[in-house]
Backbone as CSV, one residue per row, in Angstrom:
resi,resn,N_x,N_y,N_z,CA_x,CA_y,CA_z,C_x,C_y,C_z
1,MET,-16.451,19.251,31.503,-16.189,18.837,32.870,-15.071,19.713,33.422
2,LEU,-15.325,20.343,34.548,-14.413,21.341,35.089,-14.225,21.081,36.575
3,SER,-13.016,21.284,37.057,-12.742,21.143,38.483,-11.838,22.272,38.923
4,PHE,-12.243,22.965,39.992,-11.360,24.007,40.474,-11.568,24.272,41.946
5,CYS,-10.539,24.876,42.511,-10.468,25.106,43.955,-10.642,26.591,44.221
6,GLN,-11.529,26.917,45.125,-11.716,28.294,45.542,-10.970,28.536,46.844
7,GLY,-10.882,29.749,47.287,-10.261,30.040,48.574,-11.324,30.371,49.602
8,THR,-11.100,30.064,50.837,-12.014,30.483,51.902,-11.230,31.338,52.876
9,LYS,-11.589,32.578,52.971,-10.909,33.520,53.853,-11.950,34.269,54.674
10,SER,-11.496,34.945,55.708,-12.390,35.713,56.560,-12.658,37.082,55.955
11,ASP,-13.451,37.888,56.670,-13.704,39.278,56.300,-14.457,39.396,54.984
12,TRP,-15.481,38.573,54.791,-16.319,38.683,53.605,-17.448,39.677,53.871
13,ASN,-17.933,40.308,52.798,-19.141,41.118,52.883,-19.953,40.869,51.621
14,THR,-21.105,41.520,51.507,-22.000,41.242,50.386,-21.354,41.549,49.046
15,ALA,-20.654,42.666,48.965,-20.029,43.045,47.693,-18.972,42.027,47.271
16,LYS,-18.126,41.611,48.213,-17.083,40.629,47.897,-17.714,39.294,47.505
17,TYR,-18.757,38.920,48.225,-19.443,37.654,47.952,-20.040,37.658,46.544
18,ASN,-20.727,38.736,46.182,-21.328,38.823,44.852,-20.267,38.829,43.756
19,THR,-19.143,39.484,44.037,-18.038,39.469,43.070,-17.519,38.054,42.868
20,LYS,-17.387,37.313,43.965,-16.896,35.937,43.880,-17.859,35.058,43.078
21,ILE,-19.147,35.180,43.341,-20.142,34.411,42.593,-20.051,34.745,41.108
22,GLY,-19.923,36.029,40.801,-19.796,36.440,39.412,-18.539,35.915,38.745
23,HIS,-17.440,35.908,39.497,-16.181,35.392,38.955,-16.274,33.901,38.641
24,ILE,-16.884,33.149,39.541,-17.025,31.707,39.283,-17.874,31.479,38.041
25,GLY,-18.968,32.232,37.933,-19.804,32.130,36.746,-19.047,32.476,35.483
26,GLN,-18.187,33.480,35.559,-17.384,33.889,34.397,-16.470,32.761,33.939
27,VAL,-15.839,32.070,34.894,-14.959,30.952,34.552,-15.752,29.829,33.884
28,ILE,-16.902,29.502,34.451,-17.725,28.421,33.901,-18.228,28.785,32.509
29,GLU,-18.599,30.044,32.315,-19.028,30.500,30.990,-17.886,30.392,29.986
30,LYS,-16.687,30.825,30.389,-15.529,30.761,29.506,-15.205,29.320,29.117
31,ALA,-15.491,28.384,30.035,-15.262,26.959,29.768,-16.419,26.333,28.995
32,ASN,-17.330,27.177,28.496,-18.448,26.732,27.664,-19.461,25.889,28.442
33,PHE,-19.705,26.277,29.673,-20.742,25.675,30.517,-20.665,24.142,30.545
34,PRO,-19.636,23.604,31.185,-19.480,22.138,31.245,-20.696,21.449,31.849
35,VAL,-20.883,20.206,31.466,-21.981,19.400,32.014,-21.794,19.199,33.510
36,LEU,-20.564,18.966,33.934,-20.241,18.689,35.332,-19.140,19.637,35.789
37,VAL,-19.300,20.209,36.981,-18.281,21.087,37.540,-18.050,20.685,38.992
38,GLY,-16.825,20.279,39.307,-16.486,19.903,40.676,-15.827,21.069,41.406
39,PHE,-16.167,21.231,42.681,-15.596,22.282,43.519,-14.875,21.660,44.707
40,SER,-13.707,22.200,45.009,-12.913,21.663,46.104,-13.064,22.431,47.408
41,GLU,-13.629,23.616,47.390,-13.821,24.371,48.630,-15.168,25.080,48.594
42,VAL,-16.128,24.515,49.329,-17.481,25.060,49.389,-17.900,25.149,50.851
43,GLU,-18.545,26.246,51.211,-18.941,26.412,52.608,-20.257,25.728,52.933
44,ASN,-21.278,25.897,52.077,-22.595,25.329,52.397,-23.505,25.322,51.173
45,ASP,-24.716,24.769,51.352,-25.702,24.695,50.280,-26.115,26.073,49.777
46,ALA,-26.186,27.042,50.685,-26.660,28.374,50.312,-25.768,28.997,49.238
47,VAL,-24.461,28.784,49.348,-23.534,29.317,48.353,-23.802,28.680,46.987
48,LEU,-24.008,27.378,46.967,-24.269,26.687,45.706,-25.599,27.131,45.103
49,ALA,-26.611,27.328,45.958,-27.906,27.797,45.466,-27.778,29.173,44.832
50,ASP,-27.007,30.059,45.465,-26.789,31.389,44.894,-26.027,31.304,43.577
51,LEU,-25.062,30.397,43.517,-24.255,30.259,42.308,-25.104,29.803,41.123
52,VAL,-25.876,28.733,41.294,-26.629,28.202,40.150,-27.780,29.113,39.746
53,LYS,-28.190,30.025,40.649,-29.244,30.989,40.319,-28.692,32.318,39.830
54,SER,-27.365,32.439,39.786,-26.741,33.694,39.361,-27.047,33.957,37.888
55,PRO,-26.991,35.223,37.459,-27.397,35.573,36.089,-26.695,34.781,34.996
56,ILE,-25.413,34.478,35.180,-24.685,33.760,34.133,-25.121,32.299,34.051
57,LEU,-25.331,31.663,35.199,-25.584,30.222,35.209,-27.063,29.848,35.161
58,ALA,-27.945,30.716,35.622,-29.365,30.372,35.717,-29.956,29.834,34.413
59,PRO,-29.646,30.410,33.253,-30.243,29.887,32.012,-29.844,28.449,31.684
60,LYS,-28.739,27.975,32.247,-28.268,26.620,31.959,-28.862,25.572,32.897
61,LYS,-29.631,26.025,33.881,-30.371,25.111,34.769,-29.464,24.081,35.455
62,TYR,-28.446,24.584,36.134,-27.573,23.701,36.908,-28.261,23.270,38.202
63,GLY,-28.065,22.016,38.589,-28.405,21.539,39.919,-27.110,21.296,40.677
64,PHE,-27.194,20.859,41.926,-25.967,20.605,42.674,-26.130,19.458,43.654
65,VAL,-24.995,18.860,44.003,-24.915,17.812,45.019,-23.872,18.240,46.041
66,HIS,-24.256,18.204,47.309,-23.346,18.644,48.368,-23.747,17.977,49.672
67,PHE,-22.772,17.568,50.462,-22.990,17.057,51.809,-22.086,17.822,52.769
68,GLU,-22.598,18.123,53.942,-21.752,18.728,54.971,-20.760,17.677,55.460
69,SER,-19.497,18.070,55.560,-18.470,17.139,56.018,-17.937,17.585,57.378
70,PRO,-17.164,16.748,58.050,-16.649,17.097,59.380,-15.370,17.925,59.352
71,ASP,-15.019,18.466,58.198,-13.777,19.220,58.072,-13.665,20.309,59.130
72,GLU,-12.480,20.438,59.698,-12.271,21.377,60.798,-12.380,22.829,60.358
73,ARG,-12.155,23.104,59.074,-12.272,24.469,58.549,-13.686,24.775,58.062
74,GLY,-14.543,23.766,58.042,-15.911,23.989,57.603,-16.081,24.078,56.100
75,ILE,-15.159,23.468,55.343,-15.273,23.483,53.887,-15.490,22.071,53.359
76,ASP,-16.218,21.999,52.253,-16.600,20.718,51.680,-16.285,20.700,50.188
77,VAL,-16.577,19.563,49.562,-16.535,19.465,48.106,-17.974,19.418,47.597
78,ALA,-18.154,19.695,46.316,-19.499,19.707,45.740,-19.416,19.492,44.242
79,LEU,-20.563,19.190,43.652,-20.669,19.029,42.205,-21.892,19.798,41.734
80,ILE,-21.739,20.620,40.699,-22.908,21.169,40.022,-22.981,20.515,38.654
81,TYR,-24.189,20.409,38.110,-24.373,19.659,36.866,-25.530,20.241,36.058
82,ARG,-25.438,20.093,34.757,-26.485,20.537,33.842,-27.652,19.551,33.924
83,THR,-28.767,19.977,34.485,-29.899,19.069,34.690,-30.524,18.606,33.386
84,ASP,-30.262,19.330,32.286,-30.799,18.911,30.993,-29.951,17.840,30.330
85,LEU,-28.736,17.630,30.869,-27.803,16.691,30.245,-27.357,15.558,31.159
86,PHE,-27.497,15.734,32.457,-27.018,14.739,33.422,-28.098,14.495,34.470
87,LYS,-28.384,13.221,34.728,-29.357,12.837,35.745,-28.643,12.118,36.881
88,VAL,-28.779,12.613,38.107,-28.158,11.977,39.268,-28.946,10.731,39.654
89,ASN,-28.258,9.616,39.762,-28.878,8.370,40.207,-28.581,8.089,41.676
90,THR,-27.317,8.268,42.077,-26.883,7.989,43.445,-25.835,9.016,43.862
91,SER,-25.872,9.419,45.122,-24.809,10.293,45.633,-24.596,10.003,47.106
92,LYS,-23.347,10.102,47.543,-23.043,9.902,48.955,-21.676,10.480,49.286
93,ALA,-21.472,10.736,50.557,-20.185,11.207,51.053,-19.377,10.021,51.544
94,LEU,-18.112,9.970,51.156,-17.211,8.904,51.593,-16.252,9.477,52.629
95,PRO,-16.388,9.107,53.896,-15.530,9.672,54.941,-14.071,9.263,54.775
96,VAL,-13.177,10.176,55.117,-11.743,9.895,55.136,-11.302,9.892,56.591
97,ILE,-10.852,8.735,57.071,-10.463,8.573,58.477,-8.981,8.234,58.543
98,PHE,-8.291,8.867,59.471,-6.867,8.605,59.661,-6.711,7.593,60.799
99,PRO,-6.259,6.385,60.515,-6.189,5.335,61.545,-5.400,5.729,62.783
100,THR,-4.306,6.485,62.618,-3.486,6.864,63.764,-3.890,8.206,64.376
101,GLU,-4.856,8.887,63.733,-5.331,10.189,64.226,-6.852,10.235,64.121
102,PRO,-7.553,9.371,64.841,-9.002,9.236,64.654,-9.801,10.487,64.995
103,THR,-9.235,11.398,65.772,-9.979,12.615,66.124,-9.778,13.733,65.107
104,ASP,-8.798,13.610,64.228,-8.581,14.618,63.190,-9.602,14.430,62.077
105,LYS,-10.144,15.535,61.586,-11.198,15.474,60.576,-10.772,16.195,59.299
106,THR,-11.273,15.696,58.190,-10.997,16.335,56.903,-12.227,16.221,56.023
107,ARG,-12.104,16.717,54.794,-13.228,16.667,53.886,-13.559,15.236,53.485
108,ASP,-14.852,14.954,53.327,-15.269,13.706,52.708,-14.948,13.764,51.215
109,VAL,-14.928,12.607,50.594,-14.912,12.518,49.137,-16.359,12.421,48.680
110,LEU,-16.734,13.193,47.674,-18.099,13.143,47.152,-18.162,12.145,46.001
111,TYR,-19.095,11.211,46.114,-19.333,10.246,45.035,-20.708,10.512,44.429
112,VAL,-20.752,10.642,43.129,-22.013,10.838,42.407,-22.036,9.902,41.211
113,SER,-23.101,9.135,41.089,-23.320,8.292,39.922,-24.528,8.845,39.173
114,GLY,-24.401,8.969,37.866,-25.504,9.524,37.097,-25.491,9.061,35.658
115,THR,-26.490,9.517,34.919,-26.638,9.142,33.519,-26.272,10.313,32.626
116,LEU,-25.352,10.080,31.703,-24.892,11.083,30.752,-24.921,10.462,29.360
117,GLY,-25.703,11.023,28.482,-25.786,10.477,27.133,-26.231,9.031,27.098
118,GLY,-27.089,8.660,28.038,-27.597,7.292,28.088,-26.673,6.294,28.751
119,GLU,-25.539,6.756,29.275,-24.580,5.864,29.916,-24.356,6.253,31.370
120,THR,-24.009,5.285,32.195,-23.750,5.536,33.610,-22.319,6.011,33.807
121,VAL,-22.192,7.129,34.502,-20.887,7.730,34.766,-20.720,7.868,36.274
122,HIS,-19.537,7.564,36.782,-19.236,7.638,38.211,-18.239,8.764,38.452
123,ILE,-18.591,9.689,39.336,-17.779,10.873,39.589,-17.310,10.880,41.047
124,PHE,-16.026,11.159,41.256,-15.481,11.363,42.596,-14.882,12.763,42.654
125,VAL,-15.393,13.606,43.565,-14.865,14.960,43.736,-14.058,14.985,45.033
126,ASN,-12.821,15.480,44.943,-11.859,15.370,46.033,-11.281,16.708,46.472
127,HIS,-10.928,16.784,47.742,-10.041,17.828,48.257,-9.259,17.166,49.388
128,TRP,-8.119,16.608,49.044,-7.352,15.824,50.007,-6.670,16.730,51.032
129,PRO,-6.270,16.176,52.172,-5.649,16.970,53.250,-4.454,17.787,52.772
130,SER,-4.312,18.963,53.351,-3.283,19.911,52.901,-1.893,19.538,53.412
131,ARG,-0.920,20.299,52.927,0.472,20.149,53.341,0.869,21.212,54.361
132,SER,-0.087,21.896,54.944,0.213,23.067,55.772,1.107,22.754,56.970
133,GLU,1.077,21.520,57.466,1.953,21.134,58.586,3.254,20.496,58.100
134,GLY,3.472,20.546,56.789,4.661,19.928,56.211,4.286,18.736,55.359
135,GLU,4.920,18.603,54.195,4.569,17.532,53.264,4.783,16.148,53.871
136,GLU,5.927,15.941,54.495,6.233,14.610,55.029,5.320,14.249,56.195
137,LYS,5.073,15.214,57.072,4.246,14.946,58.254,2.810,14.613,57.867
138,THR,2.316,15.178,56.767,0.910,14.999,56.376,0.730,13.987,55.246
139,ARG,1.804,13.388,54.812,1.761,12.477,53.664,0.766,11.338,53.879
140,HIS,0.736,10.780,55.095,-0.142,9.643,55.369,-1.617,10.017,55.269
141,ARG,-1.931,11.291,55.486,-3.325,11.724,55.403,-3.824,11.702,53.962
142,ARG,-2.995,12.154,53.053,-3.392,12.107,51.647,-3.421,10.667,51.134
143,ALA,-2.531,9.842,51.656,-2.571,8.418,51.300,-3.881,7.786,51.768
144,ALA,-4.355,8.213,52.945,-5.635,7.700,53.453,-6.775,8.092,52.522
145,ALA,-6.756,9.340,52.037,-7.796,9.788,51.106,-7.718,9.001,49.800
146,GLY,-6.502,8.784,49.309,-6.339,8.006,48.090,-6.857,6.590,48.241
147,SER,-6.637,6.003,49.412,-7.099,4.637,49.660,-8.623,4.549,49.699
148,VAL,-9.268,5.592,50.220,-10.739,5.626,50.247,-11.292,5.584,48.828
149,VAL,-10.717,6.415,47.964,-11.178,6.444,46.579,-10.864,5.120,45.884
150,ARG,-9.674,4.576,46.138,-9.292,3.315,45.497,-10.248,2.190,45.887
151,HIS,-10.626,2.136,47.151,-11.553,1.100,47.613,-12.883,1.202,46.874
152,ALA,-13.377,2.432,46.719,-14.643,2.632,46.012,-14.512,2.265,44.538
153,VAL,-13.393,2.620,43.940,-13.148,2.287,42.534,-13.087,0.775,42.338
154,ASP,-12.411,0.081,43.236,-12.322,-1.377,43.142,-13.706,-2.022,43.242
155,SER,-14.558,-1.455,44.084,-15.924,-1.966,44.206,-16.681,-1.806,42.893
156,LEU,-16.473,-0.682,42.212,-17.112,-0.475,40.913,-16.564,-1.445,39.873
157,PHE,-15.258,-1.689,39.913,-14.657,-2.641,38.978,-15.221,-4.048,39.179
158,LYS,-15.491,-4.419,40.418,-16.033,-5.747,40.701,-17.496,-5.866,40.271
159,ALA,-18.219,-4.742,40.352,-19.653,-4.769,40.069,-19.982,-4.600,38.588
160,THR,-19.097,-3.906,37.853,-19.386,-3.549,36.459,-18.153,-3.760,35.599
161,LYS,-18.359,-4.245,34.398,-17.250,-4.437,33.477,-16.795,-3.083,32.925
162,ASP,-15.557,-2.711,33.227,-14.947,-1.479,32.712,-15.863,-0.253,32.853
163,PRO,-16.247,0.115,34.072,-17.124,1.271,34.273,-16.442,2.583,33.889
164,GLN,-17.262,3.594,33.647,-16.754,4.919,33.288,-16.647,5.769,34.551
165,ILE,-15.406,6.081,34.938,-15.121,6.746,36.209,-14.277,7.985,35.953
166,VAL,-14.623,9.074,36.648,-13.804,10.284,36.636,-13.497,10.671,38.079
167,ILE,-12.229,10.876,38.372,-11.773,11.326,39.691,-11.178,12.717,39.491
168,MET,-11.724,13.700,40.185,-11.271,15.074,39.967,-11.070,15.788,41.297
169,GLY,-10.273,16.852,41.261,-10.161,17.708,42.435,-8.741,18.079,42.805
170,ASP,-8.653,18.778,43.930,-7.376,19.221,44.488,-6.854,18.114,45.393
171,LEU,-5.835,17.415,44.936,-5.292,16.293,45.700,-4.181,16.728,46.653
172,ASN,-3.751,17.983,46.567,-2.664,18.506,47.404,-1.394,17.667,47.307
173,ASP,-1.279,16.915,46.258,-0.085,16.150,45.914,0.074,16.211,44.408
174,HIS,1.236,15.799,43.949,1.527,15.810,42.515,1.245,14.432,41.909
175,PRO,1.107,14.347,40.594,0.802,13.058,39.959,1.809,11.960,40.254
176,THR,3.037,12.329,40.619,4.079,11.325,40.891,4.195,10.970,42.378
177,ASP,3.408,11.610,43.243,3.489,11.314,44.679,2.783,10.004,45.011
178,GLU,3.209,9.391,46.127,2.746,8.046,46.453,1.255,7.963,46.748
179,SER,0.664,9.042,47.244,-0.776,9.013,47.499,-1.547,8.767,46.204
180,VAL,-0.979,9.250,45.092,-1.616,9.098,43.786,-1.196,7.812,43.102
181,THR,0.105,7.489,43.142,0.610,6.332,42.396,0.454,5.006,43.136
182,LYS,0.489,5.053,44.478,0.430,3.802,45.247,-0.878,3.614,46.008
183,ALA,-1.390,4.677,46.638,-2.649,4.536,47.374,-3.837,4.511,46.412
184,LEU,-3.869,5.479,45.508,-4.937,5.521,44.507,-4.651,4.587,43.339
185,VAL,-3.381,4.324,43.080,-2.918,3.479,41.970,-3.389,4.054,40.626
186,ALA,-3.112,5.333,40.419,-3.388,5.970,39.133,-2.166,5.822,38.239
187,LEU,-2.352,5.254,37.073,-1.254,4.969,36.159,-0.972,6.167,35.256
188,PRO,0.241,6.263,34.709,0.559,7.354,33.781,-0.330,7.313,32.543
189,SER,-0.601,8.495,31.988,-1.518,8.586,30.845,-0.944,7.985,29.570
190,ASP,0.386,7.829,29.499,0.992,7.270,28.293,1.180,5.756,28.366
191,GLN,0.688,5.148,29.441,0.806,3.693,29.572,-0.305,3.023,28.766
192,ALA,-0.049,1.810,28.300,-1.041,1.070,27.519,-2.336,0.907,28.322
193,ILE,-3.464,1.115,27.660,-4.761,1.049,28.328,-5.198,-0.408,28.453
194,THR,-5.433,-0.829,29.684,-5.932,-2.173,29.957,-7.160,-2.075,30.852
195,PRO,-8.081,-3.045,30.786,-9.336,-2.955,31.538,-9.126,-2.820,33.043
196,ASN,-10.084,-2.150,33.669,-10.132,-2.000,35.123,-8.872,-1.370,35.713
197,ASN,-8.434,-0.316,35.080,-7.368,0.520,35.616,-7.773,1.977,35.494
198,ILE,-7.079,2.861,36.239,-7.339,4.295,36.132,-6.059,4.998,35.701
199,TYR,-6.213,6.091,34.944,-5.087,6.769,34.317,-5.135,8.270,34.623
200,ASN,-3.994,8.790,35.017,-3.915,10.194,35.425,-3.614,11.072,34.203
201,LEU,-4.632,11.774,33.737,-4.467,12.603,32.546,-3.754,13.913,32.857
202,ALA,-3.561,14.202,34.137,-2.884,15.444,34.531,-1.373,15.301,34.579
203,ASP,-0.856,14.100,34.417,0.602,13.943,34.487,1.302,14.642,33.321
204,ARG,0.574,14.891,32.246,1.135,15.581,31.091,1.460,17.038,31.405
205,PHE,0.732,17.634,32.372,0.942,19.046,32.675,2.369,19.297,33.163
206,ALA,2.790,18.495,34.139,4.131,18.669,34.702,5.202,18.433,33.644
207,LYS,4.990,17.444,32.802,5.968,17.150,31.755,6.100,18.308,30.778
208,ALA,5.016,19.094,30.654,5.033,20.250,29.760,5.475,21.519,30.477
209,GLY,5.864,21.380,31.749,6.311,22.532,32.517,5.190,23.428,32.989
210,LYS,3.983,22.877,33.079,2.830,23.656,33.509,2.305,23.137,34.843
211,GLY,1.392,23.871,35.438,0.805,23.448,36.698,-0.446,24.242,36.991
212,THR,-1.080,23.930,38.122,-2.325,24.595,38.508,-2.160,25.494,39.728
213,HIS,-1.007,25.403,40.394,-0.773,26.180,41.610,0.708,26.524,41.680
214,LYS,1.007,27.800,41.945,2.396,28.228,41.980,2.822,28.463,43.423
215,TYR,3.915,27.797,43.819,4.417,27.885,45.199,5.926,28.076,45.154
216,LYS,6.380,29.152,45.768,7.810,29.495,45.783,8.403,29.509,44.374
217,GLY,7.643,30.096,43.457,8.120,30.282,42.097,7.994,29.088,41.179
218,GLU,7.473,27.958,41.698,7.368,26.741,40.902,5.904,26.329,40.734
219,TRP,5.548,26.007,39.511,4.202,25.503,39.255,4.116,24.018,39.608
220,GLY,3.044,23.629,40.293,2.805,22.241,40.635,1.405,21.829,40.210
221,THR,1.242,20.558,39.884,-0.060,20.048,39.439,-0.772,19.388,40.611
222,LEU,-1.433,20.192,41.427,-2.188,19.668,42.556,-3.606,19.276,42.145
223,ASP,-4.124,19.953,41.135,-5.499,19.732,40.675,-5.461,18.787,39.483
224,GLN,-6.146,17.670,39.614,-5.952,16.584,38.651,-7.270,15.998,38.174
225,ILE,-7.200,15.380,37.003,-8.327,14.622,36.459,-7.814,13.239,36.085
226,ILE,-8.447,12.229,36.651,-8.044,10.837,36.478,-9.261,10.072,35.977
227,VAL,-9.086,9.238,34.975,-10.225,8.521,34.398,-9.938,7.022,34.327
228,SER,-11.005,6.263,34.251,-10.864,4.814,34.128,-10.661,4.409,32.677
229,SER,-10.199,3.181,32.500,-9.995,2.640,31.154,-11.292,2.645,30.355
230,GLY,-12.427,2.521,31.047,-13.715,2.545,30.367,-13.987,3.848,29.654
231,PHE,-13.413,4.939,30.155,-13.590,6.245,29.523,-12.622,6.452,28.356
232,LEU,-11.625,5.593,28.258,-10.612,5.729,27.206,-10.798,4.698,26.096
233,ALA,-11.947,4.032,26.105,-12.190,2.937,25.166,-12.702,3.404,23.812
234,ALA,-12.894,4.719,23.639,-13.339,5.292,22.352,-14.648,4.683,21.880
235,LYS,-15.589,4.521,22.803,-16.926,4.072,22.431,-17.930,4.746,23.351
236,GLY,-19.109,5.019,22.826,-20.116,5.713,23.613,-19.620,7.085,24.032
237,ILE,-19.800,7.439,25.318,-19.200,8.642,25.892,-17.761,8.296,26.257
238,TYR,-16.801,9.044,25.725,-15.408,8.694,25.981,-14.543,9.950,26.000
239,THR,-13.287,9.763,26.358,-12.318,10.848,26.316,-10.995,10.323,25.772
240,LYS,-9.984,11.175,25.738,-8.679,10.794,25.214,-7.594,11.151,26.222
241,ALA,-6.439,10.539,26.069,-5.343,10.758,27.015,-4.866,12.205,27.011
242,ASP,-5.073,12.902,25.890,-4.621,14.291,25.804,-5.782,15.289,25.892
243,ALA,-6.915,14.850,26.441,-8.112,15.702,26.470,-8.293,16.468,27.770
244,ALA,-7.375,16.336,28.711,-7.418,17.119,29.949,-6.548,18.358,29.775
245,HIS,-7.021,19.484,30.285,-6.320,20.749,30.084,-6.382,21.609,31.348
246,ILE,-5.433,22.512,31.463,-5.485,23.554,32.484,-6.156,24.766,31.862
247,ALA,-7.108,25.345,32.565,-7.821,26.521,32.064,-6.972,27.763,32.321
248,GLU,-6.031,28.000,31.436,-5.120,29.133,31.581,-5.724,30.391,30.942
249,PHE,-6.947,30.727,31.362,-7.615,31.898,30.828,-6.854,33.157,31.249
250,ASP,-6.747,34.100,30.335,-5.963,35.298,30.600,-6.400,36.023,31.867
251,PHE,-7.694,36.107,32.111,-8.182,36.880,33.251,-7.921,36.198,34.593
252,LEU,-7.455,34.941,34.569,-7.127,34.242,35.807,-5.674,34.444,36.221
253,LEU,-4.889,35.105,35.388,-3.448,35.232,35.612,-3.009,36.690,35.638
254,GLU,-1.900,36.929,36.318,-1.293,38.252,36.363,0.210,38.081,36.552
255,PRO,1.015,39.125,36.307,2.465,38.999,36.488,2.833,38.615,37.916
256,ASP,3.794,37.727,38.029,4.268,37.254,39.330,5.150,38.333,39.955
257,THR,4.653,38.965,41.003,5.391,40.069,41.641,6.549,39.583,42.497
258,ARG,6.612,38.276,42.755,7.677,37.731,43.588,8.723,36.968,42.779
259,GLY,8.468,36.818,41.504,9.399,36.046,40.684,9.237,36.409,39.220
260,SER,9.259,35.391,38.375,9.148,35.621,36.940,7.879,34.993,36.394
261,GLY,7.511,35.403,35.204,6.351,34.830,34.561,5.046,35.302,35.176
262,MET,4.046,34.424,35.125,2.705,34.744,35.611,2.360,33.863,36.808
263,TRP,1.365,34.287,37.556,0.786,33.447,38.589,-0.696,33.759,38.697
264,THR,-1.378,33.062,39.593,-2.829,33.182,39.674,-3.264,34.520,40.264
265,LYS,-4.361,35.025,39.742,-4.960,36.260,40.248,-5.893,35.869,41.401
266,ARG,-5.410,36.019,42.609,-6.067,35.468,43.790,-7.172,36.376,44.348
267,THR,-8.083,35.746,45.087,-9.111,36.501,45.795,-8.511,37.187,47.013
268,TYR,-7.695,36.457,47.759,-7.031,36.971,48.962,-5.554,36.612,48.925
269,ALA,-4.739,37.445,49.544,-3.356,37.117,49.871,-3.278,37.215,51.390
270,GLY,-3.340,36.067,52.053,-3.478,36.098,53.510,-4.837,36.685,53.851
271,THR,-4.842,37.779,54.589,-6.104,38.441,54.930,-6.363,39.676,54.059
272,LYS,-5.473,39.939,53.095,-5.631,41.107,52.219,-6.490,40.734,51.016
273,TYR,-7.572,41.466,50.845,-8.482,41.197,49.734,-7.920,41.769,48.442
274,LEU,-7.810,40.918,47.402,-7.268,41.330,46.117,-8.326,41.402,45.024
275,GLY,-9.459,40.745,45.265,-10.552,40.801,44.302,-10.392,39.932,43.087
276,GLY,-9.475,38.962,43.152,-9.249,38.084,42.013,-10.143,36.857,42.024
277,TYR,-9.606,35.752,41.525,-10.410,34.562,41.274,-10.089,33.399,42.212
278,SER,-8.856,32.942,42.198,-8.470,31.791,43.020,-6.958,31.659,42.994
279,ASP,-6.406,30.944,43.976,-4.966,30.671,43.952,-4.647,29.382,43.194
280,HIS,-5.674,28.742,42.645,-5.496,27.568,41.792,-6.121,27.843,40.433
281,LEU,-5.576,27.233,39.396,-6.207,27.258,38.084,-7.108,26.037,37.932
282,PRO,-8.242,26.194,37.262,-9.121,25.043,37.025,-8.498,24.068,36.032
283,VAL,-8.974,22.854,36.079,-8.643,21.867,35.049,-9.952,21.402,34.419
284,TYR,-9.877,21.016,33.162,-11.102,20.557,32.508,-10.814,19.408,31.561
285,LEU,-11.868,18.659,31.258,-11.763,17.449,30.445,-12.771,17.501,29.323
286,GLU,-12.304,17.257,28.114,-13.194,17.184,26.963,-13.765,15.769,26.848
287,LEU,-15.057,15.679,26.613,-15.716,14.396,26.395,-16.231,14.331,24.957
288,TYR,-16.287,13.126,24.434,-16.737,12.903,23.069,-17.797,11.809,23.072
289,LYS,-18.522,11.716,21.960,-19.532,10.655,21.862,-19.513,10.043,20.478
290,LYS,-19.527,8.709,20.469,-19.602,7.981,19.192,-21.030,7.540,18.940
């Protein structure tokens, strides 16, 4: 299971587009072709169709789920999945509405329910509102997105005993921010596991001094994987509190020219094409079966 954020910039051409498709395939191949891959920035169905038919991915027979959202930048979230291992049962877009800014639009949350290893799994793919206008000014928007997901999660808890839920994506907030801890109510991964709760497996990254996005010389964990207690029960299809990782593949990183250490090898820096991969590192989750 893999989740990562791509960049959307202007001035694309066929060569750049094909390079980008190849780079995404390279990352997925390096991650050993996960059953499920969530994307936080997708333009349209055509891009996903080209991706799953690309030389690297075509043999694995990936399908995809995508809905056009009202986002002002024209970007959406999506899920690709191994059709030989995962069967989609239900999918829908969950709108994110800002009560005090009803005309402002953002990405929907993608909900997909499917069968994996004979069990029902619920997936939420996210790309919450950005901080581009300032963290404090936009804080309520990410809280609104967190509340949308929380409402859907609560509905699943009421309908099913300890369902298996995965929440993934670029939340544009850190694991300790209120949109995650209070609106979404994601608990720390080291807290005792109790039924009908969700646990943020990405909180370990910050504690280890790691992150998925570097800003002003500091790594932050914007890209997260959160799971329900049902996934941590060590039965059937399950995972562990330490099974989420940042995909720190060597080819995704380069020396930080503005500071120390490494940073992401980006596709664009502003409008300058660099030919890299993304300004975010992917995160992935190991699953097990008893």
